[in-house]
C-alpha positions in Angstrom: 107.3 62.9 -95.1 103.9 65.4 -95.0 101.0 64.9 -97.2 97.1 65.7 -97.2 94.5 62.9 -97.4 92.8 63.0 -100.5 90.2 60.1 -99.9 89.7 57.7 -97.1 87.7 54.5 -97.2 84.3 54.6 -94.9 86.0 52.3 -92.3 89.2 54.4 -92.4 91.2 51.5 -93.2 92.4 52.5 -96.5 93.5 56.1 -97.7 95.1 58.0 -100.6 97.5 60.7 -99.4 98.9 63.5 -101.7 102.7 63.9 -100.8 104.6 66.9 -100.0 107.2 66.1 -102.8 104.3 66.2 -105.4 105.6 62.7 -106.6 103.5 59.7 -106.9 100.5 59.2 -104.5 101.2 57.4 -101.3 98.5 54.5 -100.5 98.1 54.0 -96.8 96.2 50.7 -95.6 95.7 50.3 -91.6 96.9 47.4 -90.1 95.5 45.3 -87.4 93.9 47.2 -84.5 92.3 50.5 -84.6 92.8 52.7 -87.6 93.3 56.2 -87.3 90.2 58.6 -87.9 91.0 60.0 -91.2 89.0 62.6 -93.3 89.8 64.1 -96.7 91.9 67.3 -96.2 93.8 66.0 -92.8 97.3 66.8 -92.8 99.4 63.7 -92.0 103.0 62.7 -91.4 104.3 59.3 -92.6 107.3 57.3 -93.8 107.1 55.8 -97.2 108.5 53.2 -99.1 108.4 52.8 -103.1 107.5 49.6 -104.4 107.7 48.4 -108.4 103.8 49.8 -108.4 103.1 52.2 -106.0 104.4 54.4 -102.9 103.1 52.7 -99.6 102.6 55.0 -96.5 103.4 53.7 -93.1 103.9 54.9 -89.6 100.9 57.3 -90.2 100.2 60.1 -87.7 97.6 62.9 -87.7 99.1 66.2 -87.7 96.1 68.4 -88.1 92.4 67.6 -88.7 91.1 69.4 -91.7 94.0 71.4 -92.4 93.2 71.5 -96.1 89.8 70.7 -95.8 88.9 72.3 -99.3 92.2 70.7 -101.3 90.2 67.5 -102.7 87.1 69.4 -104.0 89.5 72.2 -105.5 91.6 69.1 -107.3 88.6 68.0 -108.7 87.2 71.2 -109.8 90.6 71.8 -111.6 90.5 68.5 -113.2 86.8 68.9 -114.6 88.1 72.6 -116.0 91.1 70.8 -117.8 88.6 68.1 -119.3 86.1 70.5 -120.4 88.8 72.7 -122.1 90.2 69.6 -123.7 86.8 68.7 -124.8 86.3 72.3 -126.8 89.7 71.7 -128.5 91.6 74.3 -126.4 95.3 73.9 -127.2 97.6 73.3 -123.9 101.0 74.6 -124.1 103.9 73.0 -122.3 106.5 75.2 -121.1 109.0 72.5 -120.4 112.0 72.6 -123.1 112.8 69.2 -124.5 116.7 69.0 -125.4 117.4 70.6 -128.9 114.0 72.1 -129.0 113.0 75.6 -128.6 110.3 76.4 -126.2 106.9 78.2 -126.9 108.2 81.3 -126.0 111.9 83.1 -127.3 114.1 83.7 -124.5 114.2 87.3 -123.7 117.2 89.4 -125.0 118.5 92.2 -122.6 118.2 95.7 -124.0 121.0 98.2 -123.7 120.1 101.7 -122.0 121.3 104.7 -124.0 123.0 107.1 -122.0 121.2 110.2 -121.3 
């Protein structure tokens, strides 16, 4: 699986990775020996295991340094914008439908074209 490092500890022994499947974030902790020199925005490839509590990344390989350098800051800014909208009372609509309920927008009906 591929992912982007969102956060890395100062000693690079621990990292949080946003995974390509947009599922749970993965947690990486370097074992004994030298840790890979990772920074936020690095593209990595790894294998993952889902435990009861979290997704664990292992066999991590650096693919490209700073490939998505702005991603962590962009995600943080998007979160701050969402918080400020929520604080002002803005209403957020969900476009996913639950069984038996209509979504926020009625489905479009096809129109018949009249012959000329």
